[in-house]
N, CA, C, O and CB atoms as a CASP TS submission, in Angstrom:
PFRMAT TS
TARGET T0000
AUTHOR 0000-0000-0000
METHOD Language model
MODEL 1
PARENT N/A
ATOM      1  N   MET     1     145.374  81.348  37.001  1.00  0.00           N
ATOM      2  CA  MET     1     144.086  81.799  36.774  1.00  0.00           C
ATOM      3  C   MET     1     143.236  81.387  35.521  1.00  0.00           C
ATOM      4  O   MET     1     142.108  80.894  35.520  1.00  0.00           O
ATOM      5  CB  MET     1     144.197  83.106  36.789  1.00  0.00           C
ATOM      6  N   SER     2     144.037  81.701  34.456  1.00  0.00           N
ATOM      7  CA  SER     2     143.637  81.800  33.142  1.00  0.00           C
ATOM      8  C   SER     2     143.669  79.927  32.745  1.00  0.00           C
ATOM      9  O   SER     2     143.319  79.414  31.682  1.00  0.00           O
ATOM     10  CB  SER     2     144.849  82.986  32.176  1.00  0.00           C
ATOM     11  N   HIS     3     144.184  79.248  33.940  1.00  0.00           N
ATOM     12  CA  HIS     3     144.332  77.991  33.538  1.00  0.00           C
ATOM     13  C   HIS     3     142.658  76.999  33.909  1.00  0.00           C
ATOM     14  O   HIS     3     142.457  75.797  33.736  1.00  0.00           O
ATOM     15  CB  HIS     3     145.825  77.452  34.421  1.00  0.00           C
ATOM     16  N   ASP     4     141.909  77.830  34.330  1.00  0.00           N
ATOM     17  CA  ASP     4     140.680  77.378  34.891  1.00  0.00           C
ATOM     18  C   ASP     4     139.902  77.129  33.969  1.00  0.00           C
ATOM     19  O   ASP     4     139.865  77.918  33.024  1.00  0.00           O
ATOM     20  CB  ASP     4     140.078  78.171  35.735  1.00  0.00           C
ATOM     21  N   PRO     5     139.040  75.941  33.975  1.00  0.00           N
ATOM     22  CA  PRO     5     138.570  75.496  32.676  1.00  0.00           C
ATOM     23  C   PRO     5     137.295  76.647  32.580  1.00  0.00           C
ATOM     24  O   PRO     5     136.869  77.060  31.502  1.00  0.00           O
ATOM     25  CB  PRO     5     138.096  73.683  32.636  1.00  0.00           C
ATOM     26  N   HIS     6     136.814  77.047  33.810  1.00  0.00           N
ATOM     27  CA  HIS     6     135.465  78.073  33.945  1.00  0.00           C
ATOM     28  C   HIS     6     135.708  79.557  33.270  1.00  0.00           C
ATOM     29  O   HIS     6     134.797  80.314  32.933  1.00  0.00           O
ATOM     30  CB  HIS     6     135.090  78.366  35.699  1.00  0.00           C
ATOM     31  N   PHE     7     136.782  79.758  33.169  1.00  0.00           N
ATOM     32  CA  PHE     7     137.511  81.364  32.982  1.00  0.00           C
ATOM     33  C   PHE     7     136.906  82.062  32.115  1.00  0.00           C
ATOM     34  O   PHE     7     136.514  83.210  32.328  1.00  0.00           O
ATOM     35  CB  PHE     7     138.986  81.465  32.482  1.00  0.00           C
ATOM     36  N   GLY     8     136.704  81.155  30.555  1.00  0.00           N
ATOM     37  CA  GLY     8     135.832  82.031  29.873  1.00  0.00           C
ATOM     38  C   GLY     8     134.587  82.094  29.808  1.00  0.00           C
ATOM     39  O   GLY     8     134.072  82.786  28.929  1.00  0.00           O
ATOM     40  N   PHE     9     133.840  81.415  30.687  1.00  0.00           N
ATOM     41  CA  PHE     9     132.097  81.854  31.314  1.00  0.00           C
ATOM     42  C   PHE     9     132.206  82.686  32.339  1.00  0.00           C
ATOM     43  O   PHE     9     131.140  83.232  32.626  1.00  0.00           O
ATOM     44  CB  PHE     9     131.090  80.572  31.990  1.00  0.00           C
ATOM     45  N   VAL    10     132.978  82.933  32.894  1.00  0.00           N
ATOM     46  CA  VAL    10     133.286  83.693  34.052  1.00  0.00           C
ATOM     47  C   VAL    10     133.506  85.251  33.316  1.00  0.00           C
ATOM     48  O   VAL    10     133.030  86.231  33.889  1.00  0.00           O
ATOM     49  CB  VAL    10     134.720  83.001  34.926  1.00  0.00           C
ATOM     50  N   VAL    11     134.180  85.399  32.142  1.00  0.00           N
ATOM     51  CA  VAL    11     134.381  86.660  31.448  1.00  0.00           C
ATOM     52  C   VAL    11     133.338  87.063  30.588  1.00  0.00           C
ATOM     53  O   VAL    11     132.896  88.190  30.364  1.00  0.00           O
ATOM     54  CB  VAL    11     135.526  86.636  30.705  1.00  0.00           C
ATOM     55  N   ALA    12     132.931  85.663  30.026  1.00  0.00           N
ATOM     56  CA  ALA    12     131.611  86.237  29.213  1.00  0.00           C
ATOM     57  C   ALA    12     130.642  86.849  29.744  1.00  0.00           C
ATOM     58  O   ALA    12     130.126  87.900  29.363  1.00  0.00           O
ATOM     59  CB  ALA    12     130.918  85.365  28.610  1.00  0.00           C
ATOM     60  N   ALA    13     130.217  85.827  31.153  1.00  0.00           N
ATOM     61  CA  ALA    13     129.109  86.621  31.716  1.00  0.00           C
ATOM     62  C   ALA    13     129.217  88.038  32.514  1.00  0.00           C
ATOM     63  O   ALA    13     128.250  88.683  32.921  1.00  0.00           O
ATOM     64  CB  ALA    13     128.517  85.754  32.569  1.00  0.00           C
ATOM     65  N   TYR    14     130.778  88.438  32.674  1.00  0.00           N
ATOM     66  CA  TYR    14     130.915  89.614  33.363  1.00  0.00           C
ATOM     67  C   TYR    14     130.878  90.685  31.769  1.00  0.00           C
ATOM     68  O   TYR    14     130.623  91.890  31.764  1.00  0.00           O
ATOM     69  CB  TYR    14     132.535  89.589  34.507  1.00  0.00           C
ATOM     70  N   VAL    15     131.111  90.084  30.894  1.00  0.00           N
ATOM     71  CA  VAL    15     130.769  91.064  29.943  1.00  0.00           C
ATOM     72  C   VAL    15     129.455  91.241  29.249  1.00  0.00           C
ATOM     73  O   VAL    15     129.200  92.189  28.506  1.00  0.00           O
ATOM     74  CB  VAL    15     131.585  90.935  29.063  1.00  0.00           C
ATOM     75  N   LEU    16     128.717  90.355  29.516  1.00  0.00           N
ATOM     76  CA  LEU    16     127.257  90.463  29.201  1.00  0.00           C
ATOM     77  C   LEU    16     126.153  91.030  30.240  1.00  0.00           C
ATOM     78  O   LEU    16     124.991  91.268  29.912  1.00  0.00           O
ATOM     79  CB  LEU    16     126.854  89.131  28.873  1.00  0.00           C
ATOM     80  N   ALA    17     126.667  91.207  31.507  1.00  0.00           N
ATOM     81  CA  ALA    17     125.963  92.025  32.436  1.00  0.00           C
ATOM     82  C   ALA    17     126.554  93.318  32.616  1.00  0.00           C
ATOM     83  O   ALA    17     126.094  94.188  33.356  1.00  0.00           O
ATOM     84  CB  ALA    17     125.858  91.397  33.677  1.00  0.00           C
ATOM     85  N   LEU    18     127.635  93.420  31.885  1.00  0.00           N
ATOM     86  CA  LEU    18     128.016  95.068  31.561  1.00  0.00           C
ATOM     87  C   LEU    18     127.322  95.646  30.386  1.00  0.00           C
ATOM     88  O   LEU    18     126.953  96.819  30.344  1.00  0.00           O
ATOM     89  CB  LEU    18     129.628  95.300  31.219  1.00  0.00           C
ATOM     90  N   ALA    19     127.145  94.723  29.363  1.00  0.00           N
ATOM     91  CA  ALA    19     126.465  95.270  27.931  1.00  0.00           C
ATOM     92  C   ALA    19     125.144  95.265  28.910  1.00  0.00           C
ATOM     93  O   ALA    19     124.856  96.395  29.304  1.00  0.00           O
ATOM     94  CB  ALA    19     126.486  94.092  26.166  1.00  0.00           C
ATOM     95  N   VAL    20     124.427  94.387  29.300  1.00  0.00           N
ATOM     96  CA  VAL    20     122.912  94.561  29.570  1.00  0.00           C
ATOM     97  C   VAL    20     122.674  96.294  30.404  1.00  0.00           C
ATOM     98  O   VAL    20     121.911  97.253  30.279  1.00  0.00           O
ATOM     99  CB  VAL    20     122.368  93.024  30.780  1.00  0.00           C
ATOM    100  N   ILE    21     123.671  95.961  31.127  1.00  0.00           N
ATOM    101  CA  ILE    21     123.436  97.316  32.274  1.00  0.00           C
ATOM    102  C   ILE    21     123.948  98.551  31.612  1.00  0.00           C
ATOM    103  O   ILE    21     123.477  99.621  31.997  1.00  0.00           O
ATOM    104  CB  ILE    21     124.374  97.167  33.857  1.00  0.00           C
ATOM    105  N   GLY    22     124.699  98.551  30.827  1.00  0.00           N
ATOM    106  CA  GLY    22     124.838  99.643  29.958  1.00  0.00           C
ATOM    107  C   GLY    22     123.525 100.306  29.265  1.00  0.00           C
ATOM    108  O   GLY    22     122.936 101.373  29.441  1.00  0.00           O
ATOM    109  N   GLY    23     123.313  99.090  28.315  1.00  0.00           N
ATOM    110  CA  GLY    23     122.111  98.944  27.478  1.00  0.00           C
ATOM    111  C   GLY    23     120.962  99.961  28.336  1.00  0.00           C
ATOM    112  O   GLY    23     120.448 101.006  27.938  1.00  0.00           O
ATOM    113  N   MET    24     120.796  99.340  29.479  1.00  0.00           N
ATOM    114  CA  MET    24     119.811  99.631  30.829  1.00  0.00           C
ATOM    115  C   MET    24     119.984 101.024  30.564  1.00  0.00           C
ATOM    116  O   MET    24     119.127 101.599  29.893  1.00  0.00           O
ATOM    117  CB  MET    24     120.299  99.059  32.569  1.00  0.00           C
ATOM    118  N   ILE    25     120.958 101.635  30.993  1.00  0.00           N
ATOM    119  CA  ILE    25     121.545 103.063  31.442  1.00  0.00           C
ATOM    120  C   ILE    25     121.339 103.974  30.111  1.00  0.00           C
ATOM    121  O   ILE    25     121.086 105.170  30.248  1.00  0.00           O
ATOM    122  CB  ILE    25     123.336 102.980  31.932  1.00  0.00           C
ATOM    123  N   ALA    26     121.458 103.348  28.734  1.00  0.00           N
ATOM    124  CA  ALA    26     121.305 104.367  27.745  1.00  0.00           C
ATOM    125  C   ALA    26     119.899 104.266  27.685  1.00  0.00           C
ATOM    126  O   ALA    26     119.347 105.366  27.710  1.00  0.00           O
ATOM    127  CB  ALA    26     122.073 104.197  26.373  1.00  0.00           C
ATOM    128  N   ALA    27     119.186 103.343  27.616  1.00  0.00           N
ATOM    129  CA  ALA    27     117.441 103.486  27.147  1.00  0.00           C
ATOM    130  C   ALA    27     117.164 104.290  28.346  1.00  0.00           C
ATOM    131  O   ALA    27     116.259 105.091  28.111  1.00  0.00           O
ATOM    132  CB  ALA    27     116.280 101.837  27.027  1.00  0.00           C
ATOM    133  N   VAL    28     117.577 104.360  29.448  1.00  0.00           N
ATOM    134  CA  VAL    28     116.653 105.210  30.620  1.00  0.00           C
ATOM    135  C   VAL    28     117.571 106.949  30.408  1.00  0.00           C
ATOM    136  O   VAL    28     117.092 107.937  30.964  1.00  0.00           O
ATOM    137  CB  VAL    28     116.924 104.240  32.792  1.00  0.00           C
ATOM    138  N   ALA    29     118.454 107.023  29.829  1.00  0.00           N
ATOM    139  CA  ALA    29     119.146 108.069  29.187  1.00  0.00           C
ATOM    140  C   ALA    29     118.354 108.741  27.975  1.00  0.00           C
ATOM    141  O   ALA    29     118.084 109.942  27.991  1.00  0.00           O
ATOM    142  CB  ALA    29     120.455 107.516  28.725  1.00  0.00           C
ATOM    143  N   PHE    30     118.064 108.048  27.113  1.00  0.00           N
ATOM    144  CA  PHE    30     117.435 108.104  25.882  1.00  0.00           C
ATOM    145  C   PHE    30     115.976 108.653  26.139  1.00  0.00           C
ATOM    146  O   PHE    30     115.460 109.694  25.732  1.00  0.00           O
ATOM    147  CB  PHE    30     117.466 106.699  25.198  1.00  0.00           C
ATOM    148  N   GLU    31     115.450 107.623  26.953  1.00  0.00           N
ATOM    149  CA  GLU    31     113.938 107.960  27.592  1.00  0.00           C
ATOM    150  C   GLU    31     113.930 109.427  28.082  1.00  0.00           C
ATOM    151  O   GLU    31     113.102 110.253  27.699  1.00  0.00           O
ATOM    152  CB  GLU    31     113.533 106.929  28.981  1.00  0.00           C
ATOM    153  N   TYR    32     114.828 109.654  28.878  1.00  0.00           N
ATOM    154  CA  TYR    32     114.613 111.158  29.484  1.00  0.00           C
ATOM    155  C   TYR    32     114.812 112.030  28.862  1.00  0.00           C
ATOM    156  O   TYR    32     114.016 112.950  29.049  1.00  0.00           O
ATOM    157  CB  TYR    32     115.236 111.548  30.447  1.00  0.00           C
ATOM    158  N   ARG    33     115.755 112.244  27.960  1.00  0.00           N
ATOM    159  CA  ARG    33     115.765 113.274  26.932  1.00  0.00           C
ATOM    160  C   ARG    33     114.569 113.092  25.754  1.00  0.00           C
ATOM    161  O   ARG    33     114.615 113.841  24.779  1.00  0.00           O
ATOM    162  CB  ARG    33     117.233 113.235  26.269  1.00  0.00           C
ATOM    163  N   ARG    34     113.847 112.411  25.827  1.00  0.00           N
ATOM    164  CA  ARG    34     112.813 112.469  24.603  1.00  0.00           C
ATOM    165  C   ARG    34     111.724 112.858  25.402  1.00  0.00           C
ATOM    166  O   ARG    34     110.949 113.588  24.785  1.00  0.00           O
ATOM    167  CB  ARG    34     112.510 111.034  23.672  1.00  0.00           C
ATOM    168  N   LEU    35     111.256 112.515  27.078  1.00  0.00           N
ATOM    169  CA  LEU    35     110.168 112.998  27.889  1.00  0.00           C
ATOM    170  C   LEU    35     110.680 114.648  27.808  1.00  0.00           C
ATOM    171  O   LEU    35     109.848 115.512  27.529  1.00  0.00           O
ATOM    172  CB  LEU    35     110.078 112.189  29.585  1.00  0.00           C
ATOM    173  N   ARG    36     112.068 114.995  28.064  1.00  0.00           N
ATOM    174  CA  ARG    36     112.229 116.180  28.399  1.00  0.00           C
ATOM    175  C   ARG    36     111.779 117.110  27.173  1.00  0.00           C
ATOM    176  O   ARG    36     111.060 118.105  27.269  1.00  0.00           O
ATOM    177  CB  ARG    36     113.592 116.323  28.854  1.00  0.00           C
ATOM    178  N   ARG    37     112.351 116.581  25.984  1.00  0.00           N
ATOM    179  CA  ARG    37     111.413 117.272  24.845  1.00  0.00           C
ATOM    180  C   ARG    37     110.139 117.331  24.407  1.00  0.00           C
ATOM    181  O   ARG    37     109.723 118.257  23.712  1.00  0.00           O
ATOM    182  CB  ARG    37     111.706 117.027  23.955  1.00  0.00           C
ATOM    183  N   ALA    38     109.194 115.997  24.919  1.00  0.00           N
ATOM    184  CA  ALA    38     108.130 115.927  24.988  1.00  0.00           C
ATOM    185  C   ALA    38     107.305 117.137  25.749  1.00  0.00           C
ATOM    186  O   ALA    38     106.391 117.819  25.286  1.00  0.00           O
ATOM    187  CB  ALA    38     108.051 114.795  25.401  1.00  0.00           C
ATOM    188  N   LEU    39     107.835 117.188  26.904  1.00  0.00           N
ATOM    189  CA  LEU    39     107.296 117.902  28.117  1.00  0.00           C
ATOM    190  C   LEU    39     107.583 119.467  27.631  1.00  0.00           C
ATOM    191  O   LEU    39     106.569 120.150  27.776  1.00  0.00           O
ATOM    192  CB  LEU    39     108.144 117.411  29.680  1.00  0.00           C
ATOM    193  N   ALA    40     108.701 120.195  27.096  1.00  0.00           N
ATOM    194  CA  ALA    40     108.978 121.054  26.428  1.00  0.00           C
ATOM    195  C   ALA    40     107.662 121.542  25.340  1.00  0.00           C
ATOM    196  O   ALA    40     107.215 122.686  25.267  1.00  0.00           O
ATOM    197  CB  ALA    40     110.200 120.590  25.899  1.00  0.00           C
ATOM    198  N   VAL    41     107.256 120.499  24.642  1.00  0.00           N
ATOM    199  CA  VAL    41     106.665 120.982  23.457  1.00  0.00           C
ATOM    200  C   VAL    41     105.313 121.126  24.261  1.00  0.00           C
ATOM    201  O   VAL    41     104.799 122.223  24.044  1.00  0.00           O
ATOM    202  CB  VAL    41     106.734 119.968  22.018  1.00  0.00           C
ATOM    203  N   VAL    42     104.593 120.330  25.126  1.00  0.00           N
ATOM    204  CA  VAL    42     103.663 120.438  25.739  1.00  0.00           C
ATOM    205  C   VAL    42     103.545 122.157  26.724  1.00  0.00           C
ATOM    206  O   VAL    42     102.731 123.069  26.577  1.00  0.00           O
ATOM    207  CB  VAL    42     103.751 119.078  26.478  1.00  0.00           C
ATOM    208  N   GLU    43     104.462 122.057  27.480  1.00  0.00           N
ATOM    209  CA  GLU    43     104.384 123.530  28.137  1.00  0.00           C
ATOM    210  C   GLU    43     104.470 124.422  27.193  1.00  0.00           C
ATOM    211  O   GLU    43     103.523 125.174  27.422  1.00  0.00           O
ATOM    212  CB  GLU    43     105.444 123.894  29.135  1.00  0.00           C
ATOM    213  N   ALA    44     105.077 124.843  26.179  1.00  0.00           N
ATOM    214  CA  ALA    44     104.986 125.810  24.985  1.00  0.00           C
ATOM    215  C   ALA    44     103.415 125.618  24.361  1.00  0.00           C
ATOM    216  O   ALA    44     102.879 126.696  24.108  1.00  0.00           O
ATOM    217  CB  ALA    44     106.268 125.405  23.750  1.00  0.00           C
ATOM    218  N   LEU    45     102.691 124.553  24.107  1.00  0.00           N
ATOM    219  CA  LEU    45     101.360 124.780  23.902  1.00  0.00           C
ATOM    220  C   LEU    45     100.388 125.140  24.599  1.00  0.00           C
ATOM    221  O   LEU    45      99.353 125.690  24.220  1.00  0.00           O
ATOM    222  CB  LEU    45     100.995 124.058  23.559  1.00  0.00           C
ATOM    223  N   GLY    46     100.787 124.752  25.937  1.00  0.00           N
ATOM    224  CA  GLY    46     100.108 125.600  27.309  1.00  0.00           C
ATOM    225  C   GLY    46     100.038 126.790  27.155  1.00  0.00           C
ATOM    226  O   GLY    46      98.942 127.204  26.778  1.00  0.00           O
ATOM    227  N   GLN    47     100.987 127.660  27.345  1.00  0.00           N
ATOM    228  CA  GLN    47     101.774 128.877  27.176  1.00  0.00           C
ATOM    229  C   GLN    47     100.798 129.747  26.132  1.00  0.00           C
ATOM    230  O   GLN    47     100.275 130.837  26.362  1.00  0.00           O
ATOM    231  CB  GLN    47     103.403 128.523  26.554  1.00  0.00           C
ATOM    232  N   GLN    48     100.704 128.892  24.843  1.00  0.00           N
ATOM    233  CA  GLN    48     100.270 129.557  23.613  1.00  0.00           C
ATOM    234  C   GLN    48      98.883 129.363  23.628  1.00  0.00           C
ATOM    235  O   GLN    48      98.215 130.123  22.927  1.00  0.00           O
ATOM    236  CB  GLN    48     100.906 129.042  22.320  1.00  0.00           C
ATOM    237  N   GLN    49      98.377 128.595  24.212  1.00  0.00           N
ATOM    238  CA  GLN    49      96.840 128.243  24.037  1.00  0.00           C
ATOM    239  C   GLN    49      96.486 129.175  25.450  1.00  0.00           C
ATOM    240  O   GLN    49      95.435 129.789  25.263  1.00  0.00           O
ATOM    241  CB  GLN    49      96.353 126.237  24.081  1.00  0.00           C
ATOM    242  N   CYS    50      96.974 129.398  26.568  1.00  0.00           N
ATOM    243  CA  CYS    50      96.480 129.964  27.744  1.00  0.00           C
ATOM    244  C   CYS    50      97.131 131.184  28.069  1.00  0.00           C
ATOM    245  O   CYS    50      97.539 131.196  29.230  1.00  0.00           O
ATOM    246  CB  CYS    50      96.575 129.086  28.802  1.00  0.00           C
ATOM    247  N   PRO    51      97.370 132.269  27.378  1.00  0.00           N
ATOM    248  CA  PRO    51      98.085 133.385  28.288  1.00  0.00           C
ATOM    249  C   PRO    51      97.918 133.633  29.283  1.00  0.00           C
ATOM    250  O   PRO    51      96.715 133.747  29.520  1.00  0.00           O
ATOM    251  CB  PRO    51      98.065 134.389  28.054  1.00  0.00           C
ATOM    252  N   PRO    52      98.904 133.897  30.578  1.00  0.00           N
ATOM    253  CA  PRO    52      98.286 134.519  31.642  1.00  0.00           C
ATOM    254  C   PRO    52      97.913 135.971  31.461  1.00  0.00           C
ATOM    255  O   PRO    52      98.587 136.696  30.730  1.00  0.00           O
ATOM    256  CB  PRO    52      99.102 134.383  32.732  1.00  0.00           C
ATOM    257  N   ASP    53      96.799 136.432  32.146  1.00  0.00           N
ATOM    258  CA  ASP    53      96.172 137.566  32.401  1.00  0.00           C
ATOM    259  C   ASP    53      95.789 137.543  33.497  1.00  0.00           C
ATOM    260  O   ASP    53      95.663 136.509  34.154  1.00  0.00           O
ATOM    261  CB  ASP    53      95.295 137.879  31.691  1.00  0.00           C
ATOM    262  N   LYS    54      95.449 139.062  34.026  1.00  0.00           N
ATOM    263  CA  LYS    54      95.171 139.525  35.450  1.00  0.00           C
ATOM    264  C   LYS    54      93.515 139.285  35.645  1.00  0.00           C
ATOM    265  O   LYS    54      92.999 139.834  36.619  1.00  0.00           O
ATOM    266  CB  LYS    54      95.656 141.259  35.667  1.00  0.00           C
ATOM    267  N   SER    55      92.595 138.414  34.672  1.00  0.00           N
ATOM    268  CA  SER    55      91.453 138.346  35.035  1.00  0.00           C
ATOM    269  C   SER    55      91.077 136.636  34.742  1.00  0.00           C
ATOM    270  O   SER    55      89.973 136.136  34.523  1.00  0.00           O
ATOM    271  CB  SER    55      90.635 139.508  34.276  1.00  0.00           C
ATOM    272  N   SER    56      92.498 135.938  34.834  1.00  0.00           N
ATOM    273  CA  SER    56      91.991 134.490  35.333  1.00  0.00           C
ATOM    274  C   SER    56      91.994 134.487  36.658  1.00  0.00           C
ATOM    275  O   SER    56      92.442 135.343  37.420  1.00  0.00           O
ATOM    276  CB  SER    56      92.818 133.277  34.896  1.00  0.00           C
ATOM    277  N   PRO    57      91.278 133.107  36.981  1.00  0.00           N
ATOM    278  CA  PRO    57      91.371 133.196  38.428  1.00  0.00           C
ATOM    279  C   PRO    57      92.530 132.272  39.266  1.00  0.00           C
ATOM    280  O   PRO    57      92.944 131.153  38.964  1.00  0.00           O
ATOM    281  CB  PRO    57      89.974 132.814  38.906  1.00  0.00           C
ATOM    282  N   GLN    58      92.834 132.957  40.193  1.00  0.00           N
ATOM    283  CA  GLN    58      94.369 132.455  40.720  1.00  0.00           C
ATOM    284  C   GLN    58      94.209 131.158  41.930  1.00  0.00           C
ATOM    285  O   GLN    58      94.537 131.137  43.116  1.00  0.00           O
ATOM    286  CB  GLN    58      95.283 134.003  41.572  1.00  0.00           C
ATOM    287  N   SER    59      93.519 130.059  40.997  1.00  0.00           N
ATOM    288  CA  SER    59      93.141 128.586  41.993  1.00  0.00           C
ATOM    289  C   SER    59      94.126 127.941  42.077  1.00  0.00           C
ATOM    290  O   SER    59      94.385 127.346  43.124  1.00  0.00           O
ATOM    291  CB  SER    59      92.091 127.508  41.525  1.00  0.00           C
ATOM    292  N   GLY    60      94.946 127.887  40.981  1.00  0.00           N
ATOM    293  CA  GLY    60      96.029 127.084  40.567  1.00  0.00           C
ATOM    294  C   GLY    60      95.759 126.090  39.880  1.00  0.00           C
ATOM    295  O   GLY    60      96.713 125.371  39.584  1.00  0.00           O
ATOM    296  N   ASP    61      94.619 125.769  39.473  1.00  0.00           N
ATOM    297  CA  ASP    61      93.961 125.053  38.447  1.00  0.00           C
ATOM    298  C   ASP    61      94.096 125.210  37.350  1.00  0.00           C
ATOM    299  O   ASP    61      93.819 126.384  37.104  1.00  0.00           O
ATOM    300  CB  ASP    61      92.964 125.062  38.462  1.00  0.00           C
ATOM    301  N   PRO    62      94.479 124.495  36.166  1.00  0.00           N
ATOM    302  CA  PRO    62      94.675 124.974  35.064  1.00  0.00           C
ATOM    303  C   PRO    62      93.632 124.836  34.372  1.00  0.00           C
ATOM    304  O   PRO    62      93.548 125.540  33.366  1.00  0.00           O
ATOM    305  CB  PRO    62      95.632 124.571  34.537  1.00  0.00           C
ATOM    306  N   GLN    63      92.825 124.152  34.603  1.00  0.00           N
ATOM    307  CA  GLN    63      91.538 123.939  33.635  1.00  0.00           C
ATOM    308  C   GLN    63      90.690 124.930  33.711  1.00  0.00           C
ATOM    309  O   GLN    63      90.045 125.444  32.797  1.00  0.00           O
ATOM    310  CB  GLN    63      90.716 122.747  33.893  1.00  0.00           C
ATOM    311  N   GLU    64      90.714 125.282  35.247  1.00  0.00           N
ATOM    312  CA  GLU    64      89.694 126.907  35.598  1.00  0.00           C
ATOM    313  C   GLU    64      90.475 128.048  35.279  1.00  0.00           C
ATOM    314  O   GLU    64      89.873 129.114  35.408  1.00  0.00           O
ATOM    315  CB  GLU    64      89.229 127.244  37.388  1.00  0.00           C
ATOM    316  N   ALA    65      91.742 128.117  34.868  1.00  0.00           N
ATOM    317  CA  ALA    65      92.467 129.324  34.802  1.00  0.00           C
ATOM    318  C   ALA    65      92.047 129.793  33.159  1.00  0.00           C
ATOM    319  O   ALA    65      91.766 130.921  32.755  1.00  0.00           O
ATOM    320  CB  ALA    65      94.244 129.046  35.158  1.00  0.00           C
ATOM    321  N   CYS    66      92.118 128.473  32.375  1.00  0.00           N
ATOM    322  CA  CYS    66      91.919 128.616  31.156  1.00  0.00           C
ATOM    323  C   CYS    66      90.571 128.976  30.628  1.00  0.00           C
ATOM    324  O   CYS    66      90.416 129.481  29.516  1.00  0.00           O
ATOM    325  CB  CYS    66      92.322 127.606  30.679  1.00  0.00           C
ATOM    326  N   GLY    67      89.529 128.683  31.518  1.00  0.00           N
ATOM    327  CA  GLY    67      88.332 128.541  31.238  1.00  0.00           C
ATOM    328  C   GLY    67      87.758 127.319  30.313  1.00  0.00           C
ATOM    329  O   GLY    67      86.743 127.432  29.625  1.00  0.00           O
ATOM    330  N   GLU    68      88.565 126.118  30.398  1.00  0.00           N
ATOM    331  CA  GLU    68      88.273 125.164  29.498  1.00  0.00           C
ATOM    332  C   GLU    68      88.807 123.785  30.033  1.00  0.00           C
ATOM    333  O   GLU    68      89.726 123.983  30.828  1.00  0.00           O
ATOM    334  CB  GLU    68      88.839 125.558  28.166  1.00  0.00           C
ATOM    335  N   GLY    69      88.579 122.700  29.887  1.00  0.00           N
ATOM    336  CA  GLY    69      89.242 121.326  30.100  1.00  0.00           C
ATOM    337  C   GLY    69      90.268 120.830  29.177  1.00  0.00           C
ATOM    338  O   GLY    69      90.439 121.317  28.060  1.00  0.00           O
ATOM    339  N   LEU    70      90.952 119.853  29.660  1.00  0.00           N
ATOM    340  CA  LEU    70      91.911 119.064  28.819  1.00  0.00           C
ATOM    341  C   LEU    70      91.107 118.079  28.034  1.00  0.00           C
ATOM    342  O   LEU    70      91.892 117.213  27.647  1.00  0.00           O
ATOM    343  CB  LEU    70      93.012 118.316  29.686  1.00  0.00           C
ATOM    344  N   GLU    71      89.928 117.831  27.638  1.00  0.00           N
ATOM    345  CA  GLU    71      89.434 116.706  27.105  1.00  0.00           C
ATOM    346  C   GLU    71      89.948 116.613  25.634  1.00  0.00           C
ATOM    347  O   GLU    71      89.627 115.658  24.927  1.00  0.00           O
ATOM    348  CB  GLU    71      87.940 116.700  27.234  1.00  0.00           C
TER
END
């Protein structure tokens, strides 16, 4: 099999494909971690700005519950 004149090209194609797929997996994993951190920051800010109390409406709309919009 190693006497085939195209063996090097086939191996190079597999190596390149594995590198591209591995890079895509790594990019998705890093983006996922970054978004999880950003979401945690947003949730923390939301909890600080709008603490739950008994006088807020229970409609489920966060804009109504805090009494102000997210403009």
